[in-house]
Short mmCIF file of the C-alpha atoms (twelve columns), coordinates in Angstrom:
data_MODEL
# 
_entry.id   MODEL 
# 
loop_
_atom_site.group_PDB 
_atom_site.id 
_atom_site.type_symbol 
_atom_site.label_atom_id 
_atom_site.label_alt_id 
_atom_site.label_comp_id 
_atom_site.label_asym_id 
_atom_site.label_seq_id 
_atom_site.Cartn_x 
_atom_site.Cartn_y 
_atom_site.Cartn_z 
_atom_site.pdbx_PDB_model_num 
ATOM 1   C CA . UNK A 1   106.772 155.274 108.720 1 
ATOM 2   C CA . UNK A 2   109.439 155.598 106.067 1 
ATOM 3   C CA . UNK A 3   109.086 158.210 103.319 1 
ATOM 4   C CA . UNK A 4   105.443 158.596 104.454 1 
ATOM 5   C CA . UNK A 5   104.858 154.876 103.843 1 
ATOM 6   C CA . UNK A 6   103.699 152.619 106.657 1 
ATOM 7   C CA . UNK A 7   105.620 149.317 106.791 1 
ATOM 8   C CA . UNK A 8   104.007 146.622 108.930 1 
ATOM 9   C CA . UNK A 9   105.384 143.158 109.686 1 
ATOM 10  C CA . UNK A 10  103.750 140.606 111.958 1 
ATOM 11  C CA . UNK A 11  103.665 136.919 112.777 1 
ATOM 12  C CA . UNK A 12  100.122 135.654 113.051 1 
ATOM 13  C CA . UNK A 13  98.410  132.404 113.981 1 
ATOM 14  C CA . UNK A 14  95.930  131.146 111.399 1 
ATOM 15  C CA . UNK A 15  94.052  127.894 110.829 1 
ATOM 16  C CA . UNK A 16  94.426  127.686 107.058 1 
ATOM 17  C CA . UNK A 17  95.445  129.508 103.885 1 
ATOM 18  C CA . UNK A 18  91.989  131.000 103.451 1 
ATOM 19  C CA . UNK A 19  92.203  132.657 106.865 1 
ATOM 20  C CA . UNK A 20  95.750  133.799 106.112 1 
ATOM 21  C CA . UNK A 21  94.602  135.444 102.881 1 
ATOM 22  C CA . UNK A 22  91.659  137.062 104.657 1 
ATOM 23  C CA . UNK A 23  94.022  138.603 107.232 1 
ATOM 24  C CA . UNK A 24  96.239  139.962 104.437 1 
ATOM 25  C CA . UNK A 25  93.223  141.509 102.703 1 
ATOM 26  C CA . UNK A 26  92.154  143.176 105.957 1 
ATOM 27  C CA . UNK A 27  95.667  144.515 106.534 1 
ATOM 28  C CA . UNK A 28  95.845  145.925 102.994 1 
ATOM 29  C CA . UNK A 29  92.526  147.732 103.453 1 
ATOM 30  C CA . UNK A 30  93.626  149.261 106.763 1 
ATOM 31  C CA . UNK A 31  97.091  150.353 105.603 1 
ATOM 32  C CA . UNK A 32  95.835  153.013 103.166 1 
ATOM 33  C CA . UNK A 33  99.445  153.911 102.247 1 
ATOM 34  C CA . UNK A 34  101.782 151.058 102.994 1 
ATOM 35  C CA . UNK A 35  103.375 147.669 102.670 1 
ATOM 36  C CA . UNK A 36  102.541 144.742 104.904 1 
ATOM 37  C CA . UNK A 37  104.248 141.411 105.478 1 
ATOM 38  C CA . UNK A 38  102.447 138.711 107.416 1 
ATOM 39  C CA . UNK A 39  104.199 135.514 108.436 1 
ATOM 40  C CA . UNK A 40  102.735 132.252 109.676 1 
ATOM 41  C CA . UNK A 41  103.556 128.579 109.948 1 
ATOM 42  C CA . UNK A 42  101.275 126.580 107.643 1 
ATOM 43  C CA . UNK A 43  101.719 122.922 106.755 1 
ATOM 44  C CA . UNK A 44  104.956 122.873 108.787 1 
ATOM 45  C CA . UNK A 45  106.522 125.538 106.546 1 
ATOM 46  C CA . UNK A 46  107.198 129.258 106.818 1 
ATOM 47  C CA . UNK A 47  104.576 131.134 104.800 1 
ATOM 48  C CA . UNK A 48  104.324 134.832 104.044 1 
ATOM 49  C CA . UNK A 49  101.896 137.177 102.380 1 
ATOM 50  C CA . UNK A 50  103.022 140.593 101.179 1 
ATOM 51  C CA . UNK A 51  100.531 143.364 100.433 1 
ATOM 52  C CA . UNK A 52  101.068 146.734 98.775  1 
ATOM 53  C CA . UNK A 53  98.432  149.474 98.596  1 
ATOM 54  C CA . UNK A 54  97.220  150.662 95.190  1 
ATOM 55  C CA . UNK A 55  98.640  154.164 95.537  1 
ATOM 56  C CA . UNK A 56  102.179 152.775 95.969  1 
ATOM 57  C CA . UNK A 57  101.765 150.452 93.010  1 
ATOM 58  C CA . UNK A 58  100.778 153.401 90.810  1 
ATOM 59  C CA . UNK A 59  102.962 156.190 92.193  1 
ATOM 60  C CA . UNK A 60  106.171 154.250 92.927  1 
ATOM 61  C CA . UNK A 61  105.819 151.135 90.833  1 
ATOM 62  C CA . UNK A 62  106.112 148.886 93.891  1 
ATOM 63  C CA . UNK A 63  105.098 145.266 93.441  1 
ATOM 64  C CA . UNK A 64  104.320 142.788 96.179  1 
ATOM 65  C CA . UNK A 65  105.773 139.959 94.069  1 
ATOM 66  C CA . UNK A 66  109.197 141.568 93.916  1 
ATOM 67  C CA . UNK A 67  109.169 142.260 97.637  1 
ATOM 68  C CA . UNK A 68  108.121 138.656 98.364  1 
ATOM 69  C CA . UNK A 69  111.023 137.315 96.296  1 
ATOM 70  C CA . UNK A 70  113.559 139.457 98.134  1 
ATOM 71  C CA . UNK A 71  112.401 138.718 101.657 1 
ATOM 72  C CA . UNK A 72  112.174 134.962 100.998 1 
ATOM 73  C CA . UNK A 73  115.810 134.902 99.897  1 
ATOM 74  C CA . UNK A 74  116.782 135.513 103.523 1 
ATOM 75  C CA . UNK A 75  115.944 131.876 104.268 1 
ATOM 76  C CA . UNK A 76  116.613 130.335 100.884 1 
ATOM 77  C CA . UNK A 77  112.963 130.401 99.893  1 
ATOM 78  C CA . UNK A 78  111.077 131.881 97.000  1 
ATOM 79  C CA . UNK A 79  108.050 133.968 96.265  1 
ATOM 80  C CA . UNK A 80  106.005 135.843 93.746  1 
ATOM 81  C CA . UNK A 81  102.592 137.123 92.891  1 
ATOM 82  C CA . UNK A 82  100.666 140.152 91.766  1 
ATOM 83  C CA . UNK A 83  101.457 143.818 92.413  1 
ATOM 84  C CA . UNK A 84  98.964  144.067 95.305  1 
ATOM 85  C CA . UNK A 85  99.380  140.597 96.887  1 
ATOM 86  C CA . UNK A 86  102.127 137.992 96.781  1 
ATOM 87  C CA . UNK A 87  103.154 134.820 98.575  1 
ATOM 88  C CA . UNK A 88  106.521 133.699 99.797  1 
ATOM 89  C CA . UNK A 89  107.734 130.705 101.686 1 
ATOM 90  C CA . UNK A 90  110.585 128.640 103.027 1 
ATOM 91  C CA . UNK A 91  110.762 124.996 104.076 1 
ATOM 92  C CA . UNK A 92  111.962 125.647 107.621 1 
ATOM 93  C CA . UNK A 93  109.132 126.894 109.859 1 
ATOM 94  C CA . UNK A 94  111.708 128.694 112.020 1 
ATOM 95  C CA . UNK A 95  112.311 131.022 109.071 1 
ATOM 96  C CA . UNK A 96  109.199 133.017 109.976 1 
ATOM 97  C CA . UNK A 97  111.030 134.944 112.685 1 
ATOM 98  C CA . UNK A 98  114.210 135.207 110.613 1 
ATOM 99  C CA . UNK A 99  112.444 136.673 107.587 1 
ATOM 100 C CA . UNK A 100 110.188 139.005 109.556 1 
ATOM 101 C CA . UNK A 101 113.223 140.341 111.430 1 
ATOM 102 C CA . UNK A 102 114.816 141.362 108.115 1 
ATOM 103 C CA . UNK A 103 111.699 142.245 106.093 1 
ATOM 104 C CA . UNK A 104 111.378 145.900 107.091 1 
ATOM 105 C CA . UNK A 105 115.088 146.527 106.533 1 
ATOM 106 C CA . UNK A 106 114.914 144.944 103.064 1 
ATOM 107 C CA . UNK A 107 111.789 146.909 102.133 1 
ATOM 108 C CA . UNK A 108 113.292 150.204 103.248 1 
ATOM 109 C CA . UNK A 109 116.696 149.640 101.657 1 
ATOM 110 C CA . UNK A 110 115.662 148.058 98.363  1 
ATOM 111 C CA . UNK A 111 112.202 149.420 97.668  1 
ATOM 112 C CA . UNK A 112 111.659 152.706 99.469  1 
ATOM 113 C CA . UNK A 113 115.021 154.442 99.775  1 
ATOM 114 C CA . UNK A 114 115.966 153.567 96.191  1 
ATOM 115 C CA . UNK A 115 112.863 155.381 94.949  1 
ATOM 116 C CA . UNK A 116 114.300 158.799 95.797  1 
# 
């Protein structure tokens, strides 16, 4: 936990985008106070879903879309979405590990520590 915020990153195996979204929704519900980044290979590309709990959206102004954009830059990808849920991606499926390895560091440095 960082600044009392849980930050979770994980690579998961899913069959399709619907299952990927369902996993992100489940993670968001369980976090209660946190940010989650799920990575998977879908359609031979690196895909990510970022979730932010409502309390962090309201109290700190955090937005999943902004986080998705920043983490995707690691591998030359892009992202965006709503405050509570956003997508990101990169062409190279190997980018899943690369982005997940940097995601927590980026979230802490750019979105949590800067809030103080």
